[in-house]
Structure formats: C-alpha cells, structure tokens
N, C-alpha and C positions, 0 to 999 in steps of 0.2 A: 224202319226209320231211314238206315242208310241210303236207301232208293229214292224216299219219299226229297229228300232236297233234289239231286240232280235230276228228277220229272219236274218240281218245280222252278229251279233257274233254265231247263231246258224251254219249259214255254213261256220264264218270262224272254229267252232270247229270242225264241222264234214270232212272239209278237212284235218284238224291237225292228226282228228283220221287213215281216209281213207288213206293218202299219209304221211304213217309215214316211209315209206323210205327214206323221204325228211326232210330234218332238217330247220324246218323254225323260226323265234324269231317273235319278238310282232310285227314289224314292217312289218310282211308280211301280220300280221291279218289288221292291217289298212291297206294295201297298198291293201289287197281284197276287204273292205270294202268301199274304196275312188270308186271301180269301178259298185258298186254296179249290179253285178253280181249273176245269179240265182246259187244255187247250180249243176243244170244236166248241165250248163256247165262244170263245173269243169273236165272230162275227155282228152275234147277235147284238154281245155287251159292247160292242164301238158303236155298233148303230143307235143303240138305247143311251147310249154315252152316260152310263152307270158308275162304270171304273175308270174308266179315260173322258179327256178332256184338252180343248187346247187350251196350248199354253198363251196367255196374254204377254209373257214378254220374249223380248224378240230374240234369240240364240241363234248362234252361229252351223246355221244346216251342215248338215256334211259334203265332203268336197266330192269330186268326180267317181276318183277312186274310192268312195268308202265302204265297199265293201270287205277290202283288205283290213281297212282299221276295225271295222266289227268282226271279223275275225278274231285281231289282235283282242279288240275286248275278249271274246270267248273265250278265246285261252287263257287270258289273265283272269277269270272268274275261274273255271274248271282248275288251274295251278294256286288260287286263292284257297279255294271249295278242298285242294286235296291233302294242303297242308296245317287249315283248321280245322277243318269236319273230325270231330269226335268219333272215336275209336274203342273197342269193347276194352277190358283193361286183360290184358292176358299174362300171363304170370312168365318168368324168366327164370329156368333150370338149367342146373349143370349140364355136360354131358354124362360124366356119372351116376345120375338119377337118371335120364332115357335109358342108360344099359340095364339099371336095376329093375324098371316100369317093365323094358321087352324080359328080363330074365323073370318075372312073376308071373306073365303073358297079361299084362293089363290095359295093354298098349292096342288100342280101334280103329287105329289109322293114322297112319304115318305120312308128312310130306314133305318133302327135300327141294330146295331152291336150289337153283346152281347159282346165288352168291353166297353157301353158306349156312341159310337161316333156315331150323327146321321145327317143322309146326307138325304138332302131336294131341292126339285125342285120347286119353287116360278116365279107365274106368273106375272109380273110387265108388265102390258102397253102393252099385248101381245107379252113380247119377253121370253125364261125363264131362270132364274137366280140359281145357286149352293149357298146352303148357309150347312155349318155345324156347328152342336150343340155338346154338351156333356150333358149327365146326372147320376145319379148315376148307377154303377152295378148295385146293389140289390136292386132298385126302381123300378117297370112297367112302360110305358110311359104312360098311361091313369091313372094311380094313376096321374103322373108328372103333367098331365095337366090337370089335373080334379085339383087341386091345385093350380092352374094358373087360374082358369075360364074357361076352354073346356070342352063344355058339351058334352055326346056322339052321339047328333046328329050333331053336328060341327066336331066332328070327326070324323063321316061315311061318311063326305063332300069329305074326301081324297079320288083324284079317284084310287091311288096306294098304300097299304102300306104292307110294308115287311117288317117281323123280321126274321134277319139271325141267325140261328140255330150255334152254338160252331161249329164249325172246327178245325180239329188235326194241319191244315195245315197254318193254319191262319197265326199263327208268326210264321211262317219259316222263319222267316230274322232275328229275333230275336234269335232264336234256331243255325241257322247258326255263327251268331256271338260269341256266347257263347260257342259252341263245336268247331269248324272250329281252330281256336288256339292254344285250349289244344289237340286236332287231329294234330295237326304241329309239335306242341311241341312234343309229346311224338312219333311222327315218324320220327324224327330229332333225340331222343337220340336209337332208334332204331339200325338208322341207326350206331350210331358213333360207341355203341355196338357190332355191325359187324364188323366193320371196328376194331375197337381195339383185338376182338376175333382171325379177318384170318389174323393179322400180321404185317399190313397193315399201320395200327395209331399207331405210340410209346406213344402219350400225353396220354394215359390213361390207358393201360398195367403199371400202376406201377410194381405189384407185380411178373410180370416179370424178372426172373431174365436174367443180361444182359454178363452173361460170355459167350467168343468165342469158340468154339471148334477147336481141329486141329486133323484131323485123320491121318496124317503119309504122306497123298496125296503131302502136300506143302513142300518145302524145309528151313529148318530151323536148327539150330546148331544144334552138337553133341557132343559129350567127346573130340573128338576130335581139339575141338574150347578152352574147358577148358584149361588154364594152375597152375599151381601155386598153386591150391590147391585136393592133391593127395589125400588124405584122405576123403576128404568130395567128392571127386569123388568117390571111393570107395564103400564108403554108400548109396549114390543112386544109383550108375552101382548094387546094390545086389539087390535094391527096383524092376530100371527094370526087371533082372534076372527073380524075383520074378512071375513078371506079365507076361512075356512071359513061364516060367517053372515050374511051380506050385507044380507040383507033385515030382520035386528034394526035396524039402523045405518039403511040408507033408507027404511024406513018413518017416520022419524022424520026424513026431512031431511040425514041426514047426511051429507057426503062423505068416499070413501075417501083416504086422505092418499097422495100422491105418494110421498114421500121422508122418510127418517129419516138425521136426523144422529148418527151414534155419538163423540162426543170426551172424549176423557178423556189421560190421563200413560199411559206407554207401561208394560203388565204389568197394566192395569186390566181386562182383560176384554173390551174389540169384538168380537175373533173370536172369543170364545168364545161370545159371546151371540149372534154370529151365528151359528155353528153350529147354537144351542136352539133359533135359528127356525126353521132348515130341519130339524132332530127334530122341530117342533110342530105345521109349516104343514101339512103335506098334501101339497101343492102342488109341481110344479117351482121347486127353486133354483138358480141362475146364480151362481158364484163367478168370484169372476174381481178381480186386484190393477190396480192403477191404472197400476204400473209396463210390464204389461204392451199399452196401449193404444200408447205409444212405440214406433218406431222409425226406424230409419237414411232411410226412404224416407220424403217427403213424401205424405202423404192417408192413410198407411195406418193412423195412430190413429183417424181420421174410419172411415173404411172398418169398421174393426171396430168402433166404436159403433154403426155402422147393422147389422153383422151381427149382433149381441149384441139388440138389441131388436126387429131382423124374429125372431130364436128365438124371444125372448120373448112376443111378440103369438103366433106359432103356438102358446102352451106356455101362456098366462095363461087364467086369472089363477095369477099367478107372481110371485117376487120375485126379486132382480138383487142380489146384496152383491157392493160395488166396494170394497176394502182398501184403505188407503192412498190415499186418492181426492187428496190435497195433490199424487200425484205428475203428474197433469194439470190440476188443480181449483187450480192458483193466480192468483195476480190477474194480470190479464193488464195487461200497458203500453200507453203511447203509441209504439207503434212502437220500442223499446226491445227493444235485439237482437235484430232484424229484422221486419219488415212479417207473413211470413210463415212465424211460428215454428209449426213442427206442433202445442209444446200446446196453442196458440192452435185451431189447426182444432179438436184434437179436444174440447175445450171447447165452442168455440162447438155444437158437433153433437151433446154429453150436452143441454148446453142447452135444442137445440130437442126431442130423445128426450122430455124428461122435459114438457116443458109447450109447445111449438108449436103447432103448425095442427092437429096430429091428436089428442087430449087425449083419445077416448073408447076407451082403454085401462086395464086391469086388471092394472095392471104397478105393484107398490111398487119403490120401490130403495133398499136401505139401503148406508151409504156409514160409513167409521170410516175417521178423523183423528187424530192430535196435534197437531197447526197448526192449528187451527180461522181463527186470525188473519190465514193467512195464502192462504186460500177466497176467490174471486170473489164477491163481495158479489150479483152476478146469480145465482148458485150457490144463497145461499142465502135468497133471499126465497121468503117461502113460494107454495106453486102448484109448487114443486119439493120442496124440505125444506120440509117442514109443520112438524118435529118436530125438534129436539134435545133428544138422549139424552145427558146426563152422568155420566159415570163416574170418581166421586173416586175417590180411596184410600179405601179401606175404614177406619171406626170401630172399637173394641174387637169389638164385638158382631159385624159382617162379619165381622170378622180369627176369631173363633171359630168362626161360623158357615164360613168358608173353612176353617180348621184340619179342622173335622167333613167336610169334602167330600174335600179327600186324604186323609188320614188311611182313610177308610174302605176296608176290605180288608185293614186292615198289625194285625199284631199288637202292641197298645201293651201295655207295661205298666203299673201298677194306678198307680204314681206319677206318670202322668202325666194334668196340667190343663190342656185347652186353654182355659181362662180362664188362666190365667200365663201361657202362649205367647202369647195376644195380647195383654196387660198388657205382654210384655218387647218384643215386635214394632210398634210405632207406625212410622204413615210404609209401613210395607211394603203395596204389593200384594199383590191376587194371585197375581203370578208369582211376586214374593218367597218368596210367603206355601208356593208350590208347591215350590220349589230348596228352600226350607229342611226341607220333611216327606223331599224325597227324598235332600239330602245324610245327615239323621239314619236313612233306612234303610239306605245306602250305611258309612255309619259303624257300626251295629248289626251291619251283616253280617262288615263288616271284624276286629269285635273275636270272630266268631263268633257270635253270641248269638241266641236264637230272638224276642227280641223287640223292640221299641223303648223304651227309657227316658228318662226326662226329661233325663240325662246327653248324651244324643245329639244332644237336642233342642237343648239349650243351647249345645252345641259348635257345632254347625251353626247356627245363631244367628250366634254371632261369624264363622263361616265368613265367611256373608253378609252382614256386617256390613265385615268389616276386612280379610280373605280369612283365607290357612288359615296355621297356626304354622310358624315355620322355625326347630324347636328345633334344627338339624343344623350354624345360623349361631355360627361362633368366635369370640366377645370377649372381653376381656380384661378385667380383677375392676376394673380402672379405668374401662374403661368401662361394666362394667355397675355399679356404685355413682353413678355419672355421671345412669344411665336411670333407677336407681329413686329418686335424686333428683328428677330431673326431673317421673316422673309422680307422685309426694308430693306433689309440689307442688299438681298439677293436682288432686290431689284431696282435700285438704287446704283451696283456696282455693273449691273448686267447693263441698262440702259445706257452711264457713264460709257461704257467700253465699245468705241467703233464697230469692232466686227462682231458683238455678239447677237445674237435673234433676239428681236423687238418680245418685250414683257406681253402679255393677253390680257395678263388676270393676273390677282396674288391675292390669297385670303387665309384667312385661321380658322377657316371651319376643316375640320380633320377630313380625311379624305382615305380611305382604305387602311393603309398600315400608316400614314405619313399623321405626323400631328395636324401640318399645314403646306402649301403647296404654292411654286411659284410655276405659272405655264408660261413658256415662251415655244413663239411661232416661228418657224422663217418663214422670211417672203417669197424663198423662191427654192425650189429642188435643185438640189445641190450633189455632183458625184465627187469632186477634187475640194479638200480642204487644205488652207496656207496654215504656214507658224506661227502666224500674228493671229490669224482665228482661235485656235488654239489655248493659244494663252493669253485671251480677252477671255477663253470660256473657262478655264482656269481661276482664272482673277474670278469670274461670275460667282461661282462656285466655292468660292473661300468669301465670299462679301457675309453668309448668316456667321461662321463663326468669331468674323471681327467682330461684324457688329456686338456677341455678345460680347467679348470682349474689352469693346471703348463705352458700354455702355454699362455694363452688370459687374466690368471687373474678373469673372469669372468665365469657364466654358463650360460644355454639359453635351451630353450625349445627339444631341438634334443630330448636330452634322457630322454624322457617324458616315451616313449615307454617302454625301458630299465629298466627304476625307477619301472616301474609297473609289469612288468614282474621278478627284481629281488623281490620285496615283496609278489610277488605271491608265488614264492616260497621256500622264509623265512618264509612265513606264514605255507603251507603245510609241510617244515622240524619239525614244531615246536609243530602243534596241528594237522599232521596225522600220519609223519612218528617215530615222538620220536626221533630227532634227538639234544637232548639237556642233559645236566646235571641237571640241576637244578629240572626243571619237572616232573622228571619222566618217567616211562615209562607206557603212556598212552595216549589215542588222547583225543580229547576235540571238544567238539559238535555234535549233533544226527542230522542227517537229518529228518528231520519231512516230513512222505511220503500223499497230500495231493494227493487220488487216483481220486477226480473229473478234479483234476487243473496238474496233472502231478507229476514225486516224484521232490523229491533234491528242491521243491519251494522255502521252507524256510528251516533256521537251527535254533534250537534249541540252548540253550546256558545251556550246565550244569555244568558250575563253575560260583567260586562267582565274586565279582566285583575284589578281590584282585585276584584271579588266571587271571585274563582277562588285568589286570596290569602287572603281570606277562611275558605272551603272549606279549604284547606288547613292554615290555623289553628284551625277548629273540631275537624278532624280529628286534630290534633296533640293538642289539651287532651283532646278523646277518651278518647283509647291516653294518654295519660301520667294521667290519675283513674285509668284503672284498671289501669298500673302501681304506682299507688301504694297504693291500694287492697291488691292485692295484696301487697306488700309490708307493708304492716303489719300484713297478717294471719299470714303469714310469719313473720315477728322477736315479734311475741306469740307463736306455739304452735312456735316452735324445736323443743321437747324432744318434741311431737308429729309436726312431721316427722322429725325423728331416727328416732321409734320404726316409722315408717311404713314408712322407706327403706328399714333394718334389716330386719323383717320381709319386705320386699319381695328384700335378696338371699338373703334365706335360702327365703325358699320361691317366689320366683319369679311369685306369681299370688296376690292377695288379693280375696277376694268380699266383697259389703257389708257383710255381718254383722261379719265378722271388725276390717274397717276402722272401722266403728261404735264396736266393743269399742276398738278401741282408740286411737280419740280420745276416747269419752268417760270411758276411763281420765285419757288425758292431760289434760283438760281440767279434771278431780273435784282430780288431785294440782296442778294448778295455784292450784285455789279456797284448799286447805287453807291454815290460817294458820303462816305458818314458826315454828318452835320457838323459846323464851326463852333468851336468851343467858344460860349461867352465871353468875350475881355473881361 
C-alpha cells in the first residue's frame, strides 16, 4: 500500500511532464490515479482521448522556465505525501523494557538510527511485534544497555543488530519544510519585480513618471482654438517657433527659454493654451499634473521627476507641461512640518533638473498655476522660468472672440448678437463662456428648437450667475409681496445712484439660495474703482433693507447677504484703500504668511486697541451714511417704489426697458405741478 501511492503519484507527474501540450488540473491527476493505470498505457490513452481531453477554458500556459516550476510542484507533492501518508501504528516503549527483551532473548532484530531512535522486532508467542524506543544521541547503545543490567553475552543473542551511519538525505523532509517556503517567496518576489520592470504591473513602479507623451500624430487643440489672450498666444508662439527653427534665434545669440509659467485665475485657459502648444509644436509633448509627483512613500516624487526628465532628454527637443505646479512648487519652509518633507525633495529635484549642473538640453518646461504667490522664489528666477505669461479675464472684445470660438458649428438664430452677449457677461472667463454656450444649447434642445436663440443665451447667462430658477418653490402672498418690495428697493436706489451699474433685470422667482434677485451688469470693464463708486454701491445694497422698514415697519433676514457684503466693502475702504479722513493714508493689518499652510491664513494686527475702535467707528459711519442715502431716495420716490413692487407681484420678472419706463413715468408725474384748488 505504501509503495502503490508513490507509484501512482510518479505516473501522474510523468504524465504532466510528457504531455505538456495538454493543460491538466489537479482533478486530472486524481482521475488518473483513480483508474490505477500503468504509465506504459499513457500514449494509447491520450490518442484515444479516453481519460484526458483538451480544456475548453483558456488557462495561462507555463512560462519559458516551466521546468523549474514543475520541479517545485513535484517537491511539494512529495513533501505533502510524506507528511500526510498513513503509517503503521508502532508502539513506543521505554529503554528498560528494551533491556528486559534483550535479557530474555526475545529480540530478533534491532536497528539504531543516528538520531537516537531504536527500532526492534520482538518475538512474542511466535509473532513478530515491532516496537520503537529512544536513547541519548551522544551515548552508545551498549553503554546504555549495560547501565540497565544487560551483559555483552545477552546482547550477542540478538540475531540482527544494525547501526545506521549518518546520511545527508535522512532528514530531507525537514530540509524541504525549511527551504521550500523561502524558495517560493523568493520566486514570487522575482516574478513581481520582472513584471514591474516590463511595465505590466504599475503597483510597484512607484518611481516611474506618469507623464503622457503626445507626438503630434493625435488630433488636439491649436492656437486657432484659443481666443481672448492674444499677448499670451504670441509669447507661446515664439517658444514653438524656437523649437521649429532654432537657427533663426541662435544666429543672433538668443538662448532658448528654459521655462514658461502660465499664471491666471481658474478658467482663463491655461491648460487649453498648453494643449494648443502641443498641437502646434510638432515635437514630443509630455503632460503631467503636479499632484502626480507626490505619493505616500518618501523619495517617490524626486524619482518621478528624474524619470520624467530622462524621458524628455531621450526625446529632445521636447516640451514638458506641468499642470497645477503649486502642488509641488510651494515655498519651502525653515524646517516647519518636518525636515524631510516629500514636497521639498520633489521641488529640489525639479530645481536641479531645470537649471542644474547639466544645462545643455533642449527641453522647455511649461507650468500652470493660479497661485503664483506661494511658489518658491528659486523656482521663479530667470534660468528656470524665464517667462511669466499672465492669462487674465478677457475684455469685451476677448469675450466676443471666445463666444465666436464656442458657437462654431452650432446653429444660431439671426437675432443672436455676440457683441451683446459679450457686453452682458463682464468678468466671465473662457470656462464661464463655454458653460453659457453649452447651457444655451441644452435649453434649446429641451424646447425642441432647431437653433439657439438670444432668449436661450440670456437665460443661460442668468443660470451661470445666479443659478437655475426654482419655480416649484411655494411661497405665500405676504412673502411674495415682501420679496417684491425688497428687490424693488434695490433696483430703485441703484438706478437713482449715478455710479451704480445699470439694472438689467429684477425678479421674485427664486434662483439658487436667493428668494429673488436684482441683476446688474456693468457697461464697461474696469480695473480701478473710486470712493464715490463704492459709496453708491453701498447705498444700493441698503435699498432692500430700507424698503422693508419703510413699507412693513419691520426687517427680515432677507438682507443678511446684503449686510455682509456692505460690511466687507466698508472694511476694505477703511483698512485697505485708506478711503477715510480720520485715519490717514495707511493700511491696517498685515497678512501673516504661513508657508506650510498657504499664505494669508491669519492676519496680524499692527495697530492698537484705540485704532481698532476708530476703525469700527469709521465702518459704522460709512454704512450708516449709505443707509441714510437709500432712505432718502425711497422716501422721495415712494410712488415709484409701489409701482415697481406691484408690477413685480403681477409679472414676477421685469426687464430693464420696462423698469426704466416705470421710473421715468413716476419721475414725470412727481415733477408735474399740483392743480390749483377751486375758490
């Protein structure tokens, strides 16, 4: 029985080795053993397909060095068999019983192993019985039995006395138990490292760069898709031209710029400009985000930077684009947050690669950020980022050009005026304009129209500014009347102030989180603001609260946002712009620059408590003055206020022409002289 199992197991393994073109599982070996087949029958059985068939399920074939794996499998089978194979039950007896059997002459055979195990065969009533015992390894059997009272003559009566010499392979099972697991672990690690090096496994390749390379054979954006940033486009066109025709510049001694930093507010087109460079350059273009350098493992970011620039050097001349570089280019601190900050190591590696000891490379780095104030000065110096391209919010002509780019290929009605849309969207970025055009197209499709009209563009603009309408919101008549007077107060005061932006539309329909809204749009783009402009804007913000007090004799929470904006504007007038007479020409409060948390996190007071009290008094005086001005306007034009509110309750929405007509009619009736009383 003990020799039958190894024979069948060996046959199964030989079958596996001989028929490698067939894929078998463990169940095949069990099936083969269950038939008690002879190995010599294998060829005929395989040809007849009686016991083995090809698997219809695709399974991974053995690798090239499969023979090594098969040897490991054979060793595992043998090890498992040696551990679990059943053995005959042999009783273990103490040494004094062995001595008694020897003294009585009943021992027929005695075998001594080098590990101290004694196997003996005893004649008991004509039957051979096997026993096992143990002795000390360093003490001989004769000495041990002599101490137990066995003489040499009695020991000589043993028919067969065998002393086994030490064998190298006697403890092979113990060796396999210790070595095989270590070998399997080592083999597993080697396979994982090979897969990582071949690029098939990204789990271990932490230090590899994740940049995506574009070689110009893929359709992408061009400079024709970029509008509203002519100066920035020209700066980057020179970079592209330098890569295409370097001799034109080197003949005059010009040096290729090492880097270009794109700076601008979110949505101004920094990434779009980089995609345009990729489409125009005609050289390899590597694109990566700043956050992709940072991992939880120390040193990975620096390793990825090295790998990125190594790839770029192999493909030079080329361009590297790093989006959101502030993720790794943040200003370094003086040991704050730990001396081994991963971002600092990554930044140091970027600094060395851009302008280190090896400078003879034709690699241009283009980076984009909307927070240039937190970047490290060493990163911004000439020699690394030679050019800083500012992408600001577009002006009216720029917005018109951007509208032209985004409406390209879309059916428009004849009444659509891009100039009008550009005038109605001051302060919009390119992303905002793209969103407006997309929302207008969605609205036109929702209304089953074949083209996009001006009405859809107007509504899309309001959706972007104030949010979508909430017509399903249920409000009482009293609340609707209160909202109507609140918005009418805003509109009337802002229209009466000479420096306020024109009112474009007022409505009592809820949008976003607001119960109603008054939409004002500036006529021109401006960068400088006067004190009188701020004072008129403050009066307009107070118009809603004053209207509530004047009509209802009470105030509500509806003016909370107006009061917050008014207080913030008044504080800026006092502490930042020095628009006050009593405190002089100075600013108050220093922004504390905490590098590891980001700038302007905290404000340090550089003034006394007495000055702080004066600042509070000035803020109160400015807001009180705005409240008084708004009250004077609404008291004088109470009839116009009632007319606007009643029309709002009736129609819910009033456009600018109708609003101006109501105000003009009310002003004309107020200027007419009163009729003389009859005598």
